[in-house]
C-alpha positions in Angstrom: 118.0 79.7 130.5 118.6 82.2 127.7 115.8 80.6 125.7 113.3 80.8 128.6 114.4 84.4 129.2 113.8 85.3 125.5 110.3 83.8 125.5 109.5 85.6 128.7 110.7 88.9 127.2 108.5 88.2 124.1 105.5 87.5 126.2 106.0 90.7 128.3 106.4 92.7 125.1 103.2 91.2 123.6 101.2 91.9 126.8 102.6 95.5 126.9 101.6 96.2 123.3 98.1 95.0 124.0 97.8 97.1 127.2 99.2 100.2 125.4 97.0 100.0 122.3 93.9 99.0 124.4 94.2 102.3 126.3 95.0 104.5 123.4 91.7 106.0 122.1 92.8 105.8 118.5 89.8 105.8 116.2 90.3 105.0 112.5 87.2 104.3 110.4 88.2 102.1 107.6 84.7 101.3 106.4 83.8 102.3 102.9 80.8 104.5 103.9 82.4 105.8 107.2 79.8 103.8 109.3 81.6 104.6 112.6 82.1 108.3 111.9 79.8 111.2 112.4 79.0 113.5 109.5 80.2 117.1 109.5 76.6 118.3 109.8 76.2 116.3 113.0 79.4 117.7 114.4 78.2 121.2 113.5 75.0 120.7 115.5 77.0 119.4 118.5 79.4 122.4 118.3 76.5 124.8 118.7 75.2 123.2 121.9 75.0 125.9 124.6 74.4 123.4 127.5 75.1 119.7 128.1 72.7 117.1 126.7 72.5 113.7 128.5 72.0 110.6 126.3 70.5 107.7 128.3 71.0 104.5 126.3 68.6 101.8 127.5 69.5 98.3 126.3 68.7 95.0 128.0 72.2 93.7 127.8 71.6 91.0 130.4 68.6 89.5 128.5 69.9 86.2 127.4 67.0 85.8 124.9 68.1 88.8 122.8 68.8 87.7 119.2 72.5 87.6 118.2 71.9 90.1 115.4 70.3 92.6 117.8 73.2 92.2 120.2 75.6 93.0 117.4 73.6 96.0 116.3 73.3 97.3 119.9 77.1 97.1 120.2 77.4 99.2 117.0 74.8 101.7 118.3 76.8 102.0 121.5 80.0 102.7 119.5 78.2 105.4 117.5 76.9 107.0 120.7 80.5 107.1 122.0 81.4 109.1 118.9 78.7 111.6 119.9 80.3 111.9 123.3 83.8 112.5 121.9 82.5 115.0 119.3 80.4 116.8 121.9 83.6 117.8 123.8 82.0 117.7 127.2 78.4 118.7 126.1 77.3 115.1 125.5 77.0 113.0 128.6 76.5 109.3 127.9 74.7 107.0 130.4 74.1 103.3 130.0 71.1 101.5 131.5 70.3 97.7 131.6 66.6 97.6 132.5 66.2 94.2 134.2 62.7 93.0 135.2 61.1 94.8 138.2 64.2 97.0 138.6 64.5 100.8 139.2 66.1 101.0 135.7 63.1 99.4 134.1 60.9 101.9 135.9 63.1 104.7 134.6 62.8 103.4 131.1 59.0 103.2 131.3 58.8 106.7 132.8 60.7 108.1 129.8 58.5 106.2 127.3 61.1 103.6 126.2 59.0 100.6 125.0 59.8 97.1 126.0 59.6 94.5 123.2 58.3 91.0 123.9 60.5 88.3 122.6 58.2 85.5 123.6 55.0 85.1 125.6 56.6 84.4 128.9 60.1 86.0 128.7 61.1 89.4 130.0 60.7 92.4 127.7 63.7 93.7 125.8 64.4 97.5 126.0 66.4 99.2 123.3 65.8 102.9 123.2 67.4 106.3 123.7 66.5 109.3 125.8 68.0 112.8 125.5 67.6 115.3 128.3 68.7 118.9 128.5 67.5 121.8 130.7 64.4 120.0 131.8 63.3 118.9 128.3 63.3 115.2 127.4 63.0 113.5 124.1 62.7 109.8 123.4 63.4 107.2 120.7 61.1 104.5 122.2 62.7 101.7 120.2 65.8 101.8 118.0 64.6 99.7 115.1 67.4 97.9 113.3 65.5 98.3 110.0 65.9 102.1 110.3 69.7 102.0 110.8 70.2 104.0 107.6 68.7 107.1 109.3 70.0 106.3 112.8 72.5 109.2 112.8 69.8 111.6 111.6 67.3 110.5 114.3 69.9 110.8 117.1 71.1 114.2 115.9 67.5 115.4 115.5 66.7 114.2 119.0 69.6 116.1 120.5 68.7 119.2 118.5 65.0 119.1 119.6 65.9 118.9 123.4 68.5 121.6 123.0 66.0 123.8 121.2 62.7 122.9 122.8 60.6 125.7 121.3 58.0 124.3 118.8 59.0 125.2 115.2 56.7 127.6 113.5 55.2 126.1 110.4 53.3 128.3 107.8 50.7 126.6 105.6 49.4 128.3 102.4 46.7 126.1 100.9 44.1 126.4 98.2 42.3 123.5 99.8 40.8 123.1 103.3 43.7 120.9 104.5 43.2 122.3 108.1 39.5 121.9 107.9 36.9 124.5 107.2 35.2 124.9 110.6 35.5 128.7 110.4 33.6 129.0 107.2 30.1 130.5 107.3 27.4 127.9 106.7 23.9 128.4 105.5 21.2 126.5 107.2 20.8 123.0 105.8 24.4 122.8 104.5 26.4 119.8 105.5 28.9 119.9 108.4 32.3 121.4 107.6 35.0 118.9 106.7 37.6 118.1 109.4 41.3 118.6 108.7 43.1 116.1 106.6 44.7 113.5 108.8 48.2 114.3 107.5 47.8 117.9 108.6 46.1 117.1 111.9 49.1 115.0 112.8 51.7 117.7 112.2 49.6 120.1 114.3 50.7 118.1 117.3 54.4 119.0 116.9 54.4 122.4 115.3 53.1 125.9 115.9 50.8 126.2 112.8 50.3 129.6 111.1 47.9 130.0 108.3 49.2 132.1 105.4 46.6 133.5 102.9 47.0 132.7 99.3 47.2 136.4 98.5 49.8 137.3 101.1 52.3 139.9 100.1 54.9 138.8 102.7 55.9 135.7 104.7 56.7 136.6 108.3 60.3 136.2 109.5 59.1 134.0 112.4 58.1 131.2 110.0 60.7 128.4 110.1 59.3 126.5 107.1 56.4 127.0 104.6 54.1 124.4 103.1 52.4 125.5 99.9 49.5 123.2 98.9 48.0 123.3 95.4 48.9 126.8 94.4 46.5 127.9 91.6 47.2 131.2 89.9 48.8 132.9 92.9 49.2 136.6 92.4 52.6 138.0 91.5 53.1 139.6 94.9 52.5 136.3 96.7 54.9 134.5 94.4 57.4 137.3 95.2 56.8 136.8 99.0 57.5 133.0 98.6 60.6 133.9 96.5 62.0 136.2 99.2 61.2 133.7 101.9 63.5 131.2 100.1 66.2 133.9 99.4 66.5 134.6 103.2 67.0 130.8 103.9 63.4 129.8 104.7 62.7 126.1 103.8 59.8 125.3 101.5 57.6 122.3 100.7 55.4 122.7 97.6 52.7 120.2 96.6 51.7 120.7 92.9 49.2 118.7 91.0 48.3 118.5 87.2 44.9 116.9 88.0 43.8 117.2 91.6 40.7 114.9 92.1 39.9 116.3 95.6 39.7 119.9 94.3 36.0 120.3 93.9 33.9 123.5 94.2 31.7 123.7 97.4 28.4 121.8 97.2 29.3 120.3 93.8 30.3 116.7 93.1 32.9 115.5 90.6 35.1 118.0 88.6 33.0 120.5 86.6 34.3 121.4 83.2 34.9 125.1 84.1 36.8 124.3 87.3 40.6 124.3 87.0 42.1 121.4 89.0 45.7 122.0 88.1 48.3 124.0 90.1 51.6 125.6 89.1 54.1 128.2 90.1 55.8 128.7 86.7 57.9 131.8 87.6 59.4 130.2 90.7 60.0 126.8 89.0 61.8 128.5 86.1 64.1 130.4 88.5 64.9 127.2 90.4 65.6 125.2 87.2 62.7 122.7 87.4 60.6 121.7 84.5 56.9 120.9 85.1 53.9 120.7 82.7 50.7 121.4 84.5 48.7 119.7 81.8 50.6 116.4 81.8 50.1 113.3 83.9 52.5 110.3 84.3 51.2 106.9 83.0 53.1 103.9 84.3 51.9 100.4 83.5 54.6 98.7 85.7 53.4 100.6 88.8 49.7 100.5 88.0 47.3 100.4 91.0 44.4 98.0 91.4 41.2 100.1 92.1 37.6 99.0 92.5 35.3 99.7 89.5 31.8 98.6 88.4 33.5 95.8 86.5 35.4 94.7 89.6 39.1 95.3 90.6 41.1 96.7 87.7 44.6 98.2 87.3 45.0 101.8 86.2 48.4 103.1 85.1 47.1 106.6 86.0 47.4 105.8 89.7 51.0 104.9 90.6 51.9 102.7 93.5 55.7 102.6 93.6 57.8 100.4 95.8 61.3 100.7 97.2 62.9 100.2 93.8 61.5 103.6 92.8 62.1 105.3 96.1 65.5 106.9 96.9 67.0 104.6 99.6 70.1 106.9 100.0 68.2 110.0 101.2 67.1 110.7 104.8 63.6 111.7 103.6 62.8 108.4 101.9 65.2 105.7 103.0 62.7 104.1 105.4 59.6 104.3 103.1 58.0 101.2 101.6 55.4 102.4 99.1 54.2 105.7 97.7 50.8 106.0 96.1 50.1 108.9 93.8 47.0 109.3 91.6 47.3 111.5 88.5 50.9 112.6 89.4 52.9 115.1 87.5 56.6 115.0 86.3 59.5 117.1 87.5 62.5 117.7 85.2 66.0 118.6 86.4 67.1 121.8 84.5 69.0 123.2 87.5 72.4 124.9 87.4 75.5 123.9 89.2 74.5 126.0 92.2 71.5 123.7 93.0 71.5 120.0 93.7 68.4 118.2 92.3 67.8 114.9 94.3 65.0 112.6 93.0 63.1 111.2 95.9 60.4 109.2 94.1 60.4 108.1 90.5 58.4 106.1 88.0 59.6 103.0 86.2 61.7 103.4 83.0 58.6 102.6 80.8 56.5 105.5 82.0 55.1 108.1 79.6 53.2 111.4 79.8 49.6 112.0 78.6 47.5 115.1 78.7 45.6 115.7 81.9 42.4 116.2 79.9 42.7 112.7 78.4 43.4 111.3 81.9 40.5 113.1 83.3 38.0 111.1 81.2 39.7 107.7 81.4 42.1 108.4 78.5 42.0 104.8 77.2 42.9 105.6 73.6 45.3 108.4 74.4 47.1 106.1 76.9 47.3 103.3 74.5 48.8 105.6 71.8 51.3 107.1 74.3 52.4 103.7 75.5 53.5 102.8 72.0 56.3 105.3 72.4 59.5 104.4 74.3 59.1 105.4 78.0 61.5 107.0 80.5 61.9 107.5 84.2 59.9 110.5 85.5 60.6 112.2 88.8 57.5 112.7 90.9 59.1 114.1 94.0 62.4 115.8 94.5 64.6 117.8 96.9 66.5 120.9 95.9 69.4 122.3 97.9 71.9 125.0 97.2 72.0 128.7 96.2 68.8 129.9 94.6 68.4 133.0 92.5 65.4 135.3 92.6 62.6 135.0 90.1 62.0 138.8 90.4 65.3 140.5 89.6 63.4 143.7 88.7 62.0 143.9 92.2 58.6 143.5 93.9 55.7 143.6 91.5 52.8 145.9 92.2 49.8 144.5 94.1 47.1 143.8 91.6 43.5 144.7 92.6 40.3 144.9 90.7 39.4 147.9 92.8 42.5 149.9 91.8 42.0 151.7 88.5 44.6 154.4 88.8 47.8 153.2 87.1 49.8 155.6 89.2 48.7 153.7 92.3 49.9 150.4 90.7 53.5 151.7 90.2 56.1 149.0 90.9 57.8 148.9 94.3 61.6 149.2 94.6 63.8 146.3 93.4 64.0 143.1 95.4 66.4 143.4 98.4 67.5 139.8 98.1 68.6 138.3 94.8 70.0 135.0 95.9 70.2 132.8 99.0 70.9 129.3 100.3 67.9 127.1 101.1 66.2 123.8 100.7 63.0 122.9 98.8 60.9 119.7 98.6 58.7 119.4 95.5 56.0 116.8 95.2 53.9 116.7 92.0 50.7 115.4 93.6 48.3 116.7 96.2 45.8 113.9 96.3 48.3 111.6 97.9 47.8 113.4 101.3 44.0 113.3 101.3 42.4 110.8 103.6 40.8 108.9 100.7 44.3 108.0 99.4 46.5 108.1 102.5 44.7 106.4 105.3 42.0 103.9 106.2 39.7 105.3 108.9 37.9 102.6 110.9 36.4 105.1 113.3 38.2 103.8 116.4 41.6 103.6 114.5 43.2 105.3 111.6 45.8 103.1 109.7 48.1 104.4 106.9 47.5 102.8 103.5 51.0 103.6 102.4 54.0 105.7 103.2 52.5 109.0 101.8 52.1 110.6 105.2 55.5 109.3 106.4 57.1 111.1 103.4 55.2 114.3 104.3 56.1 114.1 108.0 59.8 113.4 107.1 59.9 116.4 104.8 58.2 118.7 107.4 60.5 117.4 110.1 63.6 118.0 108.0 62.6 121.4 106.8 61.8 122.7 110.3 65.0 121.5 111.9 68.4 123.0 112.0 69.9 123.9 108.7 72.7 121.4 109.4 70.1 118.6 109.6 69.2 119.1 105.9 72.7 118.0 104.9 72.8 114.7 106.8 72.5 111.8 104.4 71.5 108.2 105.3 74.2 105.9 106.5 75.2 102.5 105.1 74.3 99.3 106.8 76.4 98.0 109.6 75.8 94.5 108.3 77.8 94.7 105.2 77.9 91.8 102.7 81.2 90.1 102.1 81.6 91.4 98.6 84.7 89.2 97.9 82.8 86.1 99.0 79.8 87.1 96.9 81.9 87.7 93.8 83.8 84.5 94.3 80.6 82.6 94.5 79.3 84.3 91.3 82.6 83.5 89.5 82.6 79.9 90.7 79.0 79.4 89.6 79.7 81.0 86.3 82.7 78.6 85.7 80.9 75.4 86.8 77.3 76.2 85.7 78.1 75.4 82.1 79.5 72.1 83.0 76.6 71.4 85.2 74.2 72.2 82.4 76.1 69.8 80.1 76.0 67.0 82.6 72.2 67.5 83.3 71.5 67.3 79.5 73.6 64.2 79.2 71.9 62.7 82.3 68.5 63.3 80.8 69.5 61.9 77.4 70.9 58.7 79.0 67.7 58.2 81.0 65.6 58.6 77.8 67.7 56.0 76.0 67.2 53.5 78.8 63.5 54.1 78.8 63.3 53.6 75.0 65.3 50.4 75.2 63.0 48.9 77.9 59.8 50.0 76.2 59.4 46.8 74.2 57.3 44.3 76.2 55.4 41.1 75.4 51.8 40.4 76.2 52.7 39.1 79.6 54.4 42.5 80.3 57.9 41.0 80.5 60.7 42.9 78.9 62.2 41.3 75.8 65.9 42.1 75.6 68.5 40.7 73.4 72.1 40.2 74.6 73.2 43.3 72.7 70.4 45.4 74.2 71.3 44.2 77.6 74.9 45.1 77.1 73.9 48.5 75.8 71.6 49.1 78.8 74.5 48.2 81.2 76.7 50.7 79.4 74.1 53.5 79.7 73.5 52.6 83.4 77.2 52.9 84.1 77.3 56.2 82.2 74.3 57.4 84.3 76.1 56.5 87.5 79.3 58.2 86.3 77.4 61.4 85.2 75.7 61.6 88.6 79.0 61.3 90.4 80.6 64.0 88.3 77.6 66.2 88.8 78.0 65.9 92.6 81.7 66.8 92.2 80.7 69.9 90.3 78.4 71.0 93.1 81.2 70.5 95.5 83.5 72.7 93.4 81.0 75.5 93.6 81.8 75.7 97.4 85.5 75.1 97.1 86.7 78.7 96.6 84.4 80.0 99.3 85.7 77.4 101.8 89.2 78.2 100.8 88.6 81.9 101.4 87.1 81.2 104.8 90.1 79.1 105.8 92.4 82.0 104.7 90.5 84.6 106.7 90.5 82.2 109.8 94.2 81.7 109.4 94.8 85.5 109.3 92.7 86.0 112.4 94.1 83.1 114.4 97.7 82.8 113.2 99.0 85.7 111.2 98.1 88.6 113.5 99.6 87.0 116.6 102.6 85.9 114.6 103.2 89.5 113.4 103.0 90.7 117.1 105.5 88.1 118.1 107.8 89.0 115.2 107.6 92.7 116.1 108.4 91.8 119.7 111.4 89.6 118.7 112.6 92.4 116.5 112.3 94.9 119.2 114.1 92.6 121.7 116.9 91.9 119.2 117.3 95.7 118.6 117.5 96.3 122.3 120.0 93.4 122.8 122.2 94.7 119.9 122.3 98.2 121.4 123.5 96.8 124.7 
């Protein structure tokens, strides 16, 4: 009886341990990249919520046709949303919906704009989206794409922030080009119709309150949440000062520079006339921020050359860069979901920042890129490019993000407003010193303007506009980030939930390294043996019958046996390549199936023994 009693006690202890730990909300994230933890920036956004936000998670859990990988990812998203609920401390309400066909929940999903995905022609749609609601304002992620899991936390936090702060962000645009169209310009009779807005800028007008800032402005209004400066050419000092002070007080900034802007053409003139400056620069501000940039230098990159139509047919030009994911920062929110960036005649940004500023490259060239003068590039630059390519190349940054504490470019104060009409030097006397000398902010720099023009960014078919690349996506991401809460700027992309088994991968590499040499030796021996047999059977008579002596026959039998032995050994080598992997798999299975239950039992027996001894 004592044995049965002991086993019963052990069983009761094991069940009790399971029940206790199953009900304790103990969360320890042991993943290398904290995949199941929220960033401090997200927690800061949640702590500032003034009213509850309801998260409605729509997932077709009952859909049996859902792929296994999607089911696993949905479970991980659900775990992440639970972390939002905990961190929200009562201000995040989490609701789960399983939209079955023709149900009220499916109707609710469709009402909020959650998009059902067809798995096959006849099966029910699969819903996998998220809705945030607060104070009568709703926001939706129509479909949570597993491919965008690296920016999942950012998208969810942004969604919460947008519904909690429903007012449209105010976006200032200072441009030397008609990016918003030129419908308001006076037209003489017979002149062509004014150009419409660039597609990239027409898209952001849907989500932001756009304010036009003149290129000679002497101040940036405090209501502006973020400022976009496009192709700044010879801005007056007082305008540079206005931008400087905007950054000093925490305003976020996006600047698009260009050493050779092909779309910058004078009105009613084609091409790029010799007297027309097509380069842009803000040297005083860049120097204060610690960024190097040469307005007369263009990046040449043979590895990322773009095929363009010419009179001689399709040809590659290294002056027009098309970079893929290898040259796009996959660890930054702005660029982690981008596929390809296309930049004609792009400039180079150099990191000369101090410790107070973080310089994060977003898009780069290949390691073999070089710089050539924009004047040479303007006229084809064949000889200049060939000479430059003889030198050793290096990686050039073509887009970057700056965050940190910036110092003013005008320590002496606001410069006087220059005017050709003002002749009296007494009237031009300087204003008092700058009221702000430093401040925390974030800046996105892109060394190309052409990339956002319709000619390079989209294909317009009249009834449909299709992006040619990820150029507009980069611009929209930057605009989205710069106009959001300051905490959103600090959120970085997450790691992947589907992590590779690094130990298994390394074991496979080591095993292959050990056995590959032997496999190569055996393959060489196998080939040599087959050649010997072929040579020995090459002598034939006129009736095509093989003439073989006894010694030759014996030699062939020897080689044939050697061939069979070599093939057998080769098969064994290939089996050995998998041996360590299978051994590791068996070990992991034993730990999961045997060791952990055994440890629980041992702990239970130990506790039972301790209690018995005390009695």
